[in-house]
C-alpha beads as a LAMMPS data file, in Angstrom:
LAMMPS data file: protein, C-alpha beads

133 atoms
132 bonds

1 atom types
1 bond types

-500.0 500.0 xlo xhi
-500.0 500.0 ylo yhi
-500.0 500.0 zlo zhi

Masses

1 110.0

Atoms # bond

1 1 1 0.083 -0.139 0.204
2 1 1 1.242 3.318 -0.717
3 1 1 1.300 6.034 1.656
4 1 1 -1.071 7.926 -0.265
5 1 1 -3.558 5.008 -0.489
6 1 1 -2.814 4.515 3.532
7 1 1 -3.836 8.253 4.474
8 1 1 -6.845 8.262 2.372
9 1 1 -7.703 4.616 3.688
10 1 1 -7.408 6.361 7.315
11 1 1 -9.771 9.119 6.135
12 1 1 -12.214 6.436 5.040
13 1 1 -11.935 4.720 8.225
14 1 1 -12.744 7.965 9.907
15 1 1 -16.087 8.202 7.821
16 1 1 -16.804 4.698 8.771
17 1 1 -16.392 5.209 12.334
18 1 1 -18.874 8.272 11.965
19 1 1 -21.496 6.544 10.091
20 1 1 -21.226 3.907 12.825
21 1 1 -21.768 6.314 15.479
22 1 1 -18.327 4.754 17.002
23 1 1 -16.438 7.430 19.320
24 1 1 -13.721 4.950 19.887
25 1 1 -13.010 3.787 16.265
26 1 1 -13.332 7.800 15.209
27 1 1 -10.596 8.390 17.921
28 1 1 -8.618 5.392 16.838
29 1 1 -7.469 7.118 13.720
30 1 1 -5.605 9.860 15.806
31 1 1 -2.321 9.406 17.704
32 1 1 -2.874 9.418 21.523
33 1 1 -1.403 13.055 22.001
34 1 1 -3.743 14.239 19.208
35 1 1 -5.283 17.830 18.716
36 1 1 -8.562 18.158 17.451
37 1 1 -10.434 21.635 16.741
38 1 1 -13.812 21.410 15.908
39 1 1 -15.684 23.878 13.535
40 1 1 -17.194 25.774 16.772
41 1 1 -13.478 26.276 18.124
42 1 1 -13.791 23.345 20.516
43 1 1 -10.583 21.958 21.480
44 1 1 -10.073 18.184 22.226
45 1 1 -6.649 17.019 23.500
46 1 1 -5.852 13.350 23.146
47 1 1 -7.472 10.161 21.696
48 1 1 -9.139 9.243 24.887
49 1 1 -10.684 12.404 25.419
50 1 1 -11.782 12.759 21.597
51 1 1 -13.335 9.286 21.938
52 1 1 -15.193 10.568 24.740
53 1 1 -16.469 13.826 23.190
54 1 1 -17.339 12.193 20.159
55 1 1 -19.301 9.451 21.491
56 1 1 -21.442 12.072 23.524
57 1 1 -22.039 13.686 19.950
58 1 1 -22.833 10.441 18.144
59 1 1 -25.191 9.887 21.012
60 1 1 -26.711 13.365 21.068
61 1 1 -26.674 15.948 18.317
62 1 1 -24.692 14.208 15.571
63 1 1 -26.771 11.186 16.045
64 1 1 -27.625 9.610 12.562
65 1 1 -25.259 11.789 10.658
66 1 1 -22.672 11.018 7.981
67 1 1 -19.533 12.783 7.089
68 1 1 -19.952 13.966 3.252
69 1 1 -17.674 12.917 0.665
70 1 1 -15.337 15.803 0.231
71 1 1 -15.726 17.977 -2.928
72 1 1 -11.696 18.287 -2.976
73 1 1 -9.074 16.455 -1.349
74 1 1 -5.459 17.806 -1.106
75 1 1 -2.753 15.267 -0.048
76 1 1 1.095 16.111 0.227
77 1 1 4.080 14.791 2.040
78 1 1 6.277 17.382 3.181
79 1 1 8.429 14.869 5.059
80 1 1 8.576 11.302 4.564
81 1 1 6.748 10.659 7.428
82 1 1 4.245 13.535 7.731
83 1 1 1.190 14.020 5.288
84 1 1 -0.848 16.800 5.058
85 1 1 -4.703 16.423 3.983
86 1 1 -7.056 19.242 3.190
87 1 1 -10.664 18.576 2.424
88 1 1 -13.503 20.758 1.631
89 1 1 -16.889 19.621 1.957
90 1 1 -20.404 20.009 3.606
91 1 1 -21.023 19.452 7.140
92 1 1 -22.152 15.846 8.384
93 1 1 -25.710 15.202 7.635
94 1 1 -28.405 12.586 7.989
95 1 1 -28.599 10.463 4.829
96 1 1 -30.601 11.974 1.882
97 1 1 -30.449 15.441 3.707
98 1 1 -28.610 18.035 1.699
99 1 1 -26.425 20.430 3.562
100 1 1 -27.285 24.397 3.633
101 1 1 -24.799 26.356 1.566
102 1 1 -23.529 27.948 4.828
103 1 1 -22.656 24.705 6.057
104 1 1 -19.327 23.918 4.079
105 1 1 -15.942 23.781 5.541
106 1 1 -12.345 23.116 5.061
107 1 1 -10.774 20.434 7.176
108 1 1 -6.892 20.149 7.532
109 1 1 -5.429 16.912 9.018
110 1 1 -1.601 16.242 9.660
111 1 1 -0.813 12.607 9.808
112 1 1 2.182 10.939 11.076
113 1 1 3.904 7.619 9.999
114 1 1 5.181 5.820 13.260
115 1 1 6.376 2.360 12.994
116 1 1 4.929 1.934 9.790
117 1 1 1.202 3.129 10.690
118 1 1 -0.091 6.264 9.761
119 1 1 -2.256 8.150 12.161
120 1 1 -3.612 11.707 12.126
121 1 1 -2.220 13.936 14.971
122 1 1 -3.853 17.178 14.304
123 1 1 -7.413 18.053 12.973
124 1 1 -8.653 21.757 12.227
125 1 1 -12.254 22.240 11.026
126 1 1 -12.921 25.771 9.782
127 1 1 -16.504 26.852 8.428
128 1 1 -16.313 28.511 5.054
129 1 1 -18.105 32.041 5.245
130 1 1 -18.101 35.388 3.843
131 1 1 -16.858 38.508 5.506
132 1 1 -19.696 41.015 6.581
133 1 1 -20.434 43.514 4.174

Bonds

1 1 1 2
2 1 2 3
3 1 3 4
4 1 4 5
5 1 5 6
6 1 6 7
7 1 7 8
8 1 8 9
9 1 9 10
10 1 10 11
11 1 11 12
12 1 12 13
13 1 13 14
14 1 14 15
15 1 15 16
16 1 16 17
17 1 17 18
18 1 18 19
19 1 19 20
20 1 20 21
21 1 21 22
22 1 22 23
23 1 23 24
24 1 24 25
25 1 25 26
26 1 26 27
27 1 27 28
28 1 28 29
29 1 29 30
30 1 30 31
31 1 31 32
32 1 32 33
33 1 33 34
34 1 34 35
35 1 35 36
36 1 36 37
37 1 37 38
38 1 38 39
39 1 39 40
40 1 40 41
41 1 41 42
42 1 42 43
43 1 43 44
44 1 44 45
45 1 45 46
46 1 46 47
47 1 47 48
48 1 48 49
49 1 49 50
50 1 50 51
51 1 51 52
52 1 52 53
53 1 53 54
54 1 54 55
55 1 55 56
56 1 56 57
57 1 57 58
58 1 58 59
59 1 59 60
60 1 60 61
61 1 61 62
62 1 62 63
63 1 63 64
64 1 64 65
65 1 65 66
66 1 66 67
67 1 67 68
68 1 68 69
69 1 69 70
70 1 70 71
71 1 71 72
72 1 72 73
73 1 73 74
74 1 74 75
75 1 75 76
76 1 76 77
77 1 77 78
78 1 78 79
79 1 79 80
80 1 80 81
81 1 81 82
82 1 82 83
83 1 83 84
84 1 84 85
85 1 85 86
86 1 86 87
87 1 87 88
88 1 88 89
89 1 89 90
90 1 90 91
91 1 91 92
92 1 92 93
93 1 93 94
94 1 94 95
95 1 95 96
96 1 96 97
97 1 97 98
98 1 98 99
99 1 99 100
100 1 100 101
101 1 101 102
102 1 102 103
103 1 103 104
104 1 104 105
105 1 105 106
106 1 106 107
107 1 107 108
108 1 108 109
109 1 109 110
110 1 110 111
111 1 111 112
112 1 112 113
113 1 113 114
114 1 114 115
115 1 115 116
116 1 116 117
117 1 117 118
118 1 118 119
119 1 119 120
120 1 120 121
121 1 121 122
122 1 122 123
123 1 123 124
124 1 124 125
125 1 125 126
126 1 126 127
127 1 127 128
128 1 128 129
129 1 129 130
130 1 130 131
131 1 131 132
132 1 132 133
């Protein structure tokens, strides 16, 4: 498996964990010391806290939602063991429900390859918006 394929498979594992409503599986795509910043600016530190926070969301306001397929995906490797993955797409919604135009965001993930395995170590989600006129 190429590094590109492995990092994209990690993204797919994240999407599958979200669809399953599994906070532990979602957090398992991250390093133990990961930093996660949500679209509302909430900062979560570490895999353990992330599993808890995500499960609370999956059991509550995110129940039944799915991560949308990204409209664009950019992947680069600034160092052999570091990947930067930038995706643009709609916010997670229930199946069959279209996201409103204001629900688009850019997600930036940094992945590390350690002992032959890729994991995300940083995640930042930023809603796309217009400057006030």
